[in-house]
C-alpha positions in Angstrom: 43.2 -21.3 -64.3 41.5 -23.1 -61.4 37.9 -22.8 -60.3 37.0 -22.6 -56.6 33.9 -22.4 -54.7 33.3 -20.4 -51.3 30.5 -21.7 -49.2 28.2 -19.9 -47.1 29.7 -19.0 -43.8 33.3 -18.9 -45.3 35.7 -16.2 -46.4 38.3 -16.7 -49.0 41.5 -14.8 -49.2 43.5 -15.1 -52.5 47.2 -15.0 -51.8 49.9 -14.5 -54.4 53.6 -14.1 -53.7 52.8 -14.4 -49.9 50.4 -11.4 -50.1 46.7 -11.2 -49.9 45.5 -9.6 -53.2 41.6 -9.9 -52.9 38.8 -11.3 -50.9 36.2 -13.9 -52.0 32.7 -14.1 -50.6 30.2 -16.9 -51.1 30.2 -18.0 -54.7 32.4 -19.5 -57.6 35.6 -18.0 -58.6 38.6 -18.6 -60.9 42.1 -18.4 -59.6 44.9 -17.1 -61.9 48.5 -18.4 -62.3 50.4 -18.4 -59.0 47.3 -17.6 -56.9 46.4 -19.6 -53.9 43.1 -19.6 -51.9 43.0 -19.6 -48.1 39.6 -20.5 -46.5 38.3 -19.2 -43.1 35.0 -20.0 -41.4 33.2 -16.9 -39.9 32.2 -18.9 -36.8 35.9 -19.5 -36.0 38.0 -16.9 -34.2 39.8 -14.5 -36.4 43.4 -15.9 -37.0 46.2 -14.1 -35.3 48.5 -14.9 -38.2 46.8 -12.4 -40.5 48.0 -8.9 -40.6 45.0 -6.8 -39.8 46.4 -3.5 -40.9 47.3 -4.9 -44.3 43.9 -6.5 -44.8 42.1 -3.2 -44.0 43.6 -1.7 -47.1 41.8 -4.3 -49.3 38.5 -3.2 -50.6 35.5 -4.7 -48.9 37.5 -6.3 -46.0 36.3 -3.9 -43.2 32.6 -5.0 -44.0 33.5 -8.6 -43.2 34.8 -8.1 -39.6 33.9 -6.3 -36.3 36.8 -4.5 -34.7 36.7 -3.5 -31.1 39.2 -1.2 -29.4 39.2 -1.7 -25.6 41.0 0.9 -23.5 43.4 0.1 -20.5 40.7 1.0 -18.0 37.8 -0.8 -19.8 36.3 -4.1 -20.4 34.0 -5.2 -23.2 31.1 -7.6 -22.8 30.4 -9.6 -26.0 26.9 -10.7 -26.7 26.2 -13.1 -29.5 22.5 -13.4 -30.5 21.8 -11.3 -27.2 23.4 -14.0 -25.1 26.6 -13.3 -23.1 29.6 -14.9 -24.9 32.8 -13.6 -23.3 34.6 -10.6 -21.8 37.5 -8.7 -23.7 40.3 -7.1 -22.0 42.4 -4.1 -23.1 43.5 -4.2 -26.7 42.2 -4.6 -30.3 40.0 -7.5 -31.0 38.8 -8.6 -34.4 35.7 -11.0 -35.2 34.4 -12.3 -38.5 31.0 -11.2 -39.1 28.5 -14.2 -39.3 24.8 -14.8 -39.7 24.2 -14.3 -36.0 24.4 -10.7 -34.7 27.3 -9.8 -32.3 26.9 -7.0 -29.9 29.7 -5.2 -27.9 29.2 -3.4 -24.6 32.2 -1.3 -23.5 32.4 -0.7 -19.6 34.7 1.9 -17.8 35.9 0.1 -14.6 37.8 3.0 -13.2 35.0 3.5 -10.7 33.7 0.8 -8.5 30.0 1.1 -9.3 28.6 -1.4 -11.7 25.9 0.1 -13.9 22.4 -1.3 -13.7 22.5 -2.1 -17.4 24.6 -5.2 -16.6 22.4 -8.2 -15.6 23.6 -9.2 -12.1 23.4 -12.8 -13.0 26.1 -12.2 -15.5 28.5 -11.2 -12.7 28.6 -14.9 -11.7 30.0 -15.9 -15.1 33.6 -17.0 -14.8 35.0 -14.7 -17.6 33.3 -11.8 -15.9 33.6 -12.6 -12.2 37.4 -12.1 -12.5 36.7 -8.3 -12.8 34.2 -8.1 -10.0 34.6 -7.8 -6.2 31.6 -9.4 -4.3 30.8 -9.0 -0.6 27.9 -10.6 1.2 26.1 -9.1 4.3 24.2 -11.6 6.3 20.6 -10.9 7.3 21.6 -10.2 10.9 24.4 -7.8 9.9 25.0 -4.3 8.8 28.5 -3.0 7.4 30.3 0.2 6.7 31.8 0.7 3.3 35.3 2.3 3.0 36.6 3.3 -0.4 40.3 4.4 -0.4 40.2 4.5 3.4 37.3 7.0 3.4 33.9 6.0 4.9 31.2 6.1 2.1 28.0 4.3 3.1 26.1 2.0 5.4 25.3 -1.4 3.9 22.3 -3.3 4.9 22.0 -7.1 4.4 22.4 -8.4 0.9 25.1 -9.1 -1.8 27.1 -6.3 -3.3 29.2 -6.2 -6.4 31.9 -3.7 -7.4 34.4 -3.5 -10.3 37.8 -4.8 -9.4 40.3 -2.0 -10.0 43.0 0.0 -8.4 40.7 1.4 -5.7 40.8 -0.3 -2.4 37.6 -1.4 -0.7 37.1 -2.4 3.0 34.1 -3.6 4.6 33.5 -3.5 8.4 30.6 -5.7 9.7 28.6 -5.7 12.8 26.1 -8.2 14.2 22.9 -6.3 14.9 21.3 -9.1 17.0 20.9 -9.0 20.8 24.3 -10.1 22.2 25.6 -11.2 25.6 28.6 -10.0 27.4 30.1 -11.9 30.4 32.1 -9.9 33.0 33.3 -12.8 34.9 35.5 -13.4 37.9 35.8 -9.8 39.0 37.6 -9.6 42.4 36.6 -6.5 44.3 37.1 -5.1 47.8 34.0 -4.0 49.6 33.9 -1.0 51.9 34.7 -3.2 54.9 37.7 -4.7 53.0 36.0 -8.0 52.2 37.4 -9.5 49.0 34.6 -10.9 46.9 34.4 -12.3 43.4 31.5 -11.4 41.1 30.3 -12.7 37.8 28.2 -10.3 36.0 26.2 -10.6 32.7 24.5 -8.2 30.4 22.6 -8.2 27.2 23.2 -5.4 24.6 22.5 -4.4 21.0 24.1 -2.2 18.5 21.7 0.7 17.5 24.2 3.0 15.7 26.8 1.2 13.7 28.7 4.4 12.7 29.4 5.2 16.4 30.2 1.5 17.2 32.6 0.8 14.4 33.8 4.2 13.1 33.9 6.5 16.2 35.1 3.9 18.6 37.8 1.2 18.5 36.9 -2.2 19.8 33.5 -1.2 21.2 33.0 -4.3 22.9 36.2 -4.1 24.9 35.2 -0.6 25.8 31.8 -1.8 27.0 33.5 -4.5 29.0 35.8 -2.0 30.8 32.8 0.3 31.4 30.8 -2.5 33.1 33.9 -3.4 35.1 34.5 0.1 36.5 30.9 0.6 37.3 30.7 -2.6 39.2 33.8 -1.6 41.3 32.4 1.9 41.9 29.0 0.4 43.2 30.5 -2.4 45.3 33.4 -0.3 46.7 31.1 2.1 48.6 29.1 -0.7 50.5 29.9 -3.1 53.2 29.5 -6.8 52.6 26.2 -7.0 54.6 24.9 -4.0 52.6 25.8 -5.7 49.3 24.1 -8.8 50.2 20.9 -6.9 51.2 21.0 -4.7 48.1 22.5 -6.9 45.3 19.2 -6.7 43.4 19.8 -2.9 43.0 22.9 -3.5 41.0 21.0 -3.7 37.8 19.3 -0.3 38.2 22.5 1.3 39.3 24.5 0.1 36.2 21.8 1.0 33.7 21.4 4.5 35.1 25.0 5.4 35.6 26.3 4.0 32.2 23.5 5.3 30.1 25.5 8.2 28.5 28.7 6.3 28.1 27.0 3.3 26.5 25.1 5.7 24.0 28.5 7.1 22.9 29.4 3.5 21.9 26.3 3.2 19.7 24.9 0.5 22.0 21.8 0.1 24.1 22.0 -2.2 27.2 18.8 -4.1 27.5 19.3 -5.9 30.8 22.0 -6.8 33.2 22.4 -8.5 36.5 24.7 -10.4 38.9 24.9 -14.1 38.3 27.1 -15.1 41.2 28.6 -13.4 44.3 31.6 -15.7 45.5 32.9 -15.1 49.0 36.2 -16.2 50.4 36.1 -19.6 52.1 36.6 -18.3 55.8 34.0 -15.5 55.3 31.6 -18.1 53.8 32.0 -20.4 56.7 31.3 -17.5 59.2 28.2 -16.4 57.3 26.9 -20.0 57.4 27.4 -20.1 61.1 25.6 -16.8 61.6 22.8 -18.2 59.4 22.6 -21.4 61.5 22.6 -19.4 64.7 19.8 -17.1 63.5 17.7 -20.0 62.3 18.2 -21.8 65.6 17.1 -18.6 67.4 14.0 -18.4 65.2 13.2 -22.0 65.9 13.5 -21.6 69.7 11.3 -18.5 69.6 8.7 -20.3 67.6 8.8 -23.3 70.0 8.4 -21.0 73.0 5.5 -19.2 71.3 3.9 -22.5 70.6 4.4 -23.8 74.2 3.0 -20.6 75.6 -0.1 -20.9 73.3 -0.6 -24.5 74.3 -0.4 -23.8 78.1 -2.8 -20.9 77.7 -5.2 -23.3 75.9 -5.0 -25.8 78.7 -5.5 -23.1 81.4 -8.7 -21.9 79.5 -9.9 -25.4 79.2 -9.3 -26.1 82.9 -11.2 -23.0 83.9 -14.2 -24.0 81.8 -14.3 -27.5 83.1 -14.0 -26.2 86.7 -17.1 -24.0 86.1 -19.1 -26.7 84.2 -19.3 -30.3 85.7 -20.9 -31.6 82.5 -18.1 -30.3 80.4 -15.7 -32.1 82.8 -17.7 -35.3 82.3 -17.5 -35.0 78.5 -13.8 -34.3 78.6 -13.3 -37.3 80.9 -15.3 -39.5 78.5 -13.1 -38.2 75.6 -10.1 -39.2 77.3 -11.5 -42.7 78.2 -12.3 -43.0 74.4 -8.8 -42.3 73.4 -7.4 -44.7 75.9 -9.9 -47.4 75.1 -8.6 -47.3 71.4 -5.3 -48.7 72.6 -6.9 -51.6 74.7 -7.9 -54.9 73.1 -10.3 -56.2 75.8 -11.9 -54.7 79.0 -13.6 -56.9 81.7 -16.2 -55.4 84.1 -18.3 -56.9 86.7 -22.0 -56.4 87.3 -21.6 -54.6 90.5 -21.9 -50.9 90.4 -22.3 -48.5 87.5 -20.3 -49.4 84.5 -18.9 -45.8 84.0 -17.7 -45.7 87.6 -16.0 -49.0 87.0 -14.3 -47.7 83.9 -13.4 -44.5 85.7 -11.6 -46.7 88.4 -9.6 -48.2 85.6 -8.1 -44.9 84.3 -8.2 -42.6 87.2 -6.5 -43.2 90.5 
């Protein structure tokens, strides 16, 4: 006979002839001839070397273990003292019962939705994140959710988590901010066969993400083509001179005539306009010459108008001085004053009136 002691937190299995014959809990026991004791700590994992089906036949063994059966389409969340411990995959799992309470939560992952009962912070745990698909939608974005190729929902900004299973999930995102589209280097013939190149720009914003991403393919390319065709339609019906005079009207024409087509793309055009109108070199030289000639003609007209006004003013002054001798004398003194400003010294004699002498200096 041999006396043995089983401590708290331990389980003893008495083995005889390679078979477990009884279970020992905490306490003192005697082992008989040929019996051997195997000790296991309840805080350690259940040993895989033990045959569970055989042990379950022993009285009292089932009370010492927790057995969890996890199906092929399930996972199990294990909590120890209400704290997440691990994730169990499909199969049969055995745990020693210990002083701390262990809780098991089975979850069906055949669907993509993760129940609200699971704390979202746990989804970041390494052992659980393997079974989770995570998608992030930025604050300036919206997205369309497709499950098995079927449109399901519109997603606003935020972080989304779904179970990882056989179902396919696809996300199509769109930037909901005001965007800019450049329609650059468009070579177009005007009505009078002048070849010009235009750089056009517009600002737009997505207002219906379903139309933009689901009902239309590559909405931005379609918007580009729409603006391109509208520009050609507008410019093709005007001569070069008409275009240069009415280039500020292009914005209104484009906005009005593309309103319906743009709405079908799920977009609204906020503003648009021509950045540059580039003419061929020879046409540009001719227009510069025309401009110079026009400016010269305007300058000549202004000069003639000013000369006429000056002559008319002199004529009016002469008539007044002819009619009023005193005015003539004042004007004469004004001229003498102007001339005297440019003379350093003036010598006069005492004979005659000084004014008469000065008059003789400046007037023949």
